[in-house]
C-alpha positions in Angstrom: 80.0 192.7 119.2 82.7 195.3 119.2 82.5 195.8 115.5 80.4 192.9 114.3 82.5 189.7 114.2 85.7 191.6 114.9 88.5 189.2 115.7 91.3 191.1 117.5 92.7 190.9 121.1 91.6 194.5 121.8 88.0 193.7 120.8 88.1 190.6 123.1 89.3 192.8 125.9 86.3 195.1 125.5 84.0 192.1 125.4 85.6 190.7 128.6 85.0 194.1 130.3 81.4 194.1 129.2 80.9 190.5 130.4 82.5 191.2 133.7 80.2 194.2 134.2 77.2 192.1 133.4 78.2 189.3 135.8 78.8 191.7 138.6 75.2 192.9 138.2 73.9 189.3 137.9 75.8 188.1 141.0 75.1 184.4 140.8 77.5 183.2 138.1 75.9 179.8 137.9 72.8 181.2 136.1 74.6 181.8 132.7 77.2 180.0 130.7 79.4 181.6 128.0 79.5 179.4 124.8 80.6 181.8 122.1 83.9 183.1 120.5 85.4 183.9 123.9 85.5 180.3 124.9 88.4 178.7 122.8 91.1 180.9 124.4 90.1 179.6 127.9 90.5 176.0 126.6 93.8 176.4 124.7 96.0 178.7 126.9 99.2 176.7 126.0 98.8 176.9 122.2 102.0 178.4 120.5 99.7 180.5 118.3 97.0 182.0 120.5 93.5 181.7 119.4 92.0 184.8 117.9 88.6 184.9 119.4 85.7 187.0 118.4 84.3 189.8 120.5 80.9 188.4 120.6 79.3 187.3 123.9 77.1 184.3 123.4 75.4 183.3 126.7 73.5 180.1 127.1 70.5 180.2 129.5 68.9 177.2 131.2 65.3 177.6 130.0 62.7 174.9 130.8 60.7 173.2 128.2 57.3 174.7 127.4 55.4 172.7 130.0 57.6 173.8 132.9 58.5 177.3 131.7 55.9 179.1 133.8 58.0 178.1 136.9 60.9 180.0 135.5 61.6 183.7 136.5 64.3 185.6 134.5 63.5 188.9 136.1 67.0 189.0 137.5 68.4 189.1 134.0 66.5 192.1 132.8 67.4 194.0 136.0 71.1 193.0 135.6 71.2 194.0 131.9 69.8 197.5 132.7 72.0 197.9 135.8 75.1 197.1 133.7 74.1 199.7 131.1 72.9 197.4 128.3 70.1 198.5 126.0 67.9 196.2 124.0 68.4 195.9 120.3 64.9 195.9 118.9 65.6 193.9 115.8 65.4 190.2 116.8 62.9 190.6 119.6 65.0 190.9 122.7 67.7 188.3 122.5 70.4 190.8 121.5 71.5 193.6 123.9 74.2 196.3 123.5 76.5 198.2 125.7 79.2 200.8 124.9 82.7 200.1 126.3 85.3 202.9 125.4 82.9 204.1 122.7 82.8 200.7 121.1 79.7 198.6 120.8 79.7 195.2 122.5 76.7 193.0 121.9 75.5 190.1 124.1 73.3 187.4 122.6 71.2 185.0 124.7 70.5 181.5 123.6 68.8 178.4 124.8 68.3 174.8 123.7 64.7 173.4 124.3 62.7 171.0 122.2 59.9 173.4 121.3 60.1 176.3 118.8 63.4 175.4 117.3 65.0 178.3 115.5 62.6 180.8 117.1 63.0 183.3 120.0 61.7 182.2 123.4 60.2 184.8 125.6 61.6 184.6 129.1 59.1 184.5 132.0 59.5 187.5 134.4 61.6 189.4 131.9 59.3 191.0 129.3 62.1 192.7 127.5 64.5 189.7 127.2 64.3 186.7 125.0 66.6 183.8 123.9 67.2 182.4 120.5 66.5 178.6 120.6 68.6 176.1 118.6 69.6 172.5 119.0 73.1 171.7 120.2 74.5 173.7 123.0 72.6 172.2 126.0 75.6 170.0 127.2 77.5 173.2 128.0 75.1 173.9 130.8 76.5 170.9 132.7 80.0 170.7 131.3 81.4 174.1 132.3 84.3 175.6 134.1 84.6 178.7 136.3 86.9 181.5 135.0 88.1 184.6 136.8 87.7 187.8 134.8 89.6 190.8 135.9 87.8 194.1 135.8 90.8 196.3 135.9 93.1 198.0 138.4 91.5 198.2 141.9 88.4 196.3 140.9 87.5 192.9 142.2 87.5 189.9 139.7 84.3 188.3 138.9 83.6 184.6 138.4 82.0 183.5 135.1 81.0 180.1 133.8 82.5 179.1 130.4 81.7 176.0 128.5 84.0 173.1 129.1 85.9 171.2 126.5 83.4 168.5 125.8 80.3 170.7 126.0 81.9 173.3 123.8 82.9 170.9 121.1 79.4 169.4 121.0 77.9 172.8 120.6 80.4 173.9 118.1 79.9 170.8 115.9 76.2 171.8 115.6 77.4 175.3 114.4 79.8 173.7 111.9 77.0 171.6 110.4 74.2 174.0 110.5 76.0 177.3 109.8 79.4 176.4 108.5 81.2 179.8 108.8 85.0 179.8 108.4 85.3 180.9 112.1 83.2 177.8 113.1 85.7 175.4 111.4 88.5 177.3 112.9 87.2 177.2 116.4 86.3 173.5 116.1 89.7 172.3 114.8 91.7 174.7 116.8 90.2 173.5 120.1 90.6 169.8 119.1 94.2 170.3 118.2 95.4 172.6 120.9 93.2 172.1 124.0 94.9 172.1 127.4 93.2 168.9 128.4 95.5 166.5 126.5 95.0 166.9 122.8 92.6 165.4 120.2 92.0 162.1 122.0 91.1 163.8 125.3 88.8 166.2 123.4 87.0 163.2 121.9 86.6 161.5 125.3 85.4 164.7 126.9 82.8 165.2 124.2 81.5 161.7 124.7 81.4 162.2 128.4 79.4 165.5 128.0 76.6 163.9 126.2 73.2 164.4 127.9 71.6 161.3 129.5 68.3 162.1 127.6 69.3 164.0 124.4 66.8 165.7 122.3 69.4 166.0 119.5 71.5 163.4 117.6 74.9 164.6 118.7 76.8 161.6 117.3 75.4 162.2 113.8 76.2 165.9 114.1 79.8 165.1 115.2 80.0 162.6 112.3 79.0 165.3 109.8 81.3 167.9 111.3 84.2 165.5 111.1 83.4 164.6 107.5 83.8 168.2 106.6 87.4 168.1 107.9 88.5 164.7 106.6 91.0 165.7 103.9 93.5 168.5 103.2 91.1 170.0 100.6 88.0 169.5 102.7 86.0 172.7 103.3 86.6 172.7 107.1 90.3 172.2 106.7 90.8 174.9 104.1 88.9 177.3 106.3 91.0 176.4 109.3 94.3 176.9 107.4 93.1 180.2 106.1 92.1 181.5 109.5 95.4 180.3 111.1 97.4 182.1 108.4 95.3 185.2 109.0 96.1 184.9 112.7 99.8 185.0 111.9 100.8 181.4 112.1 103.9 180.8 109.9 103.5 177.1 109.6 103.3 175.9 106.0 99.7 175.5 104.8 100.2 171.8 103.9 101.5 171.0 107.5 98.6 172.9 109.1 96.2 170.9 106.9 97.9 167.5 107.7 97.8 168.4 111.4 94.1 169.3 111.2 93.1 166.1 109.4 95.0 163.9 111.8 93.7 165.7 114.9 90.1 165.5 113.8 90.4 161.8 113.0 91.9 161.1 116.4 89.2 163.1 118.1 86.4 161.2 116.3 88.0 157.8 117.1 88.2 158.6 120.8 84.7 160.0 120.8 83.3 156.8 119.4 85.3 154.7 121.8 83.8 156.8 124.7 80.1 156.2 123.8 
């Protein structure tokens, strides 16, 4: 990340440049899906107050379960990282890589969602230097994704990148809200529900229900329920965090109105989600 967890438009621009360079080296954009702090802005382009994303690049890899993993070959990823100028961060065992853009450090983190070895790093076949951090929740984003064009700068061709779609992103983010509960997680979760381009909170709930895997290895509905309960009142932890982050981003709406809007939106989202099951 360009300055760990930095949340500025300039930091995001550096992250986009790093991601574009990596994707140019990878070539096949269908092999990776971006699920991190860069995603909300792609889902809320019409919001009156733009989302202040992080500069982190969280990439979800489609890793097979243990019994099929020997058939995978991620050699292409190690080659692409090295070709794009990334170097491995030794702490963590290979799931974090760093590149310098305009003398700023940008970090890409690789993740996966498989039933075995939850919370641990998964070594990637064919890529002895690269690993993925495994945790439950983001798998729907592998199938609910949208293609985004990233510009590389004047005179350079744009590259295509897969970003998590509305439903897949919210299922993944709900897991982060419940398991990690950082202020930025609540901010991302509520902001996307409230401001998404798809049609608001009800559409967000419908899309989340539609993005559920056919054979889930994770109780997404219970996770959604817990995430929503943390945003169920004006003084709830998630709402307080959302209001604080919105004010820090420069939104001039009174705090009580922001809180009321958040509670109402999350309630509409959950109702539509349950109706869509």
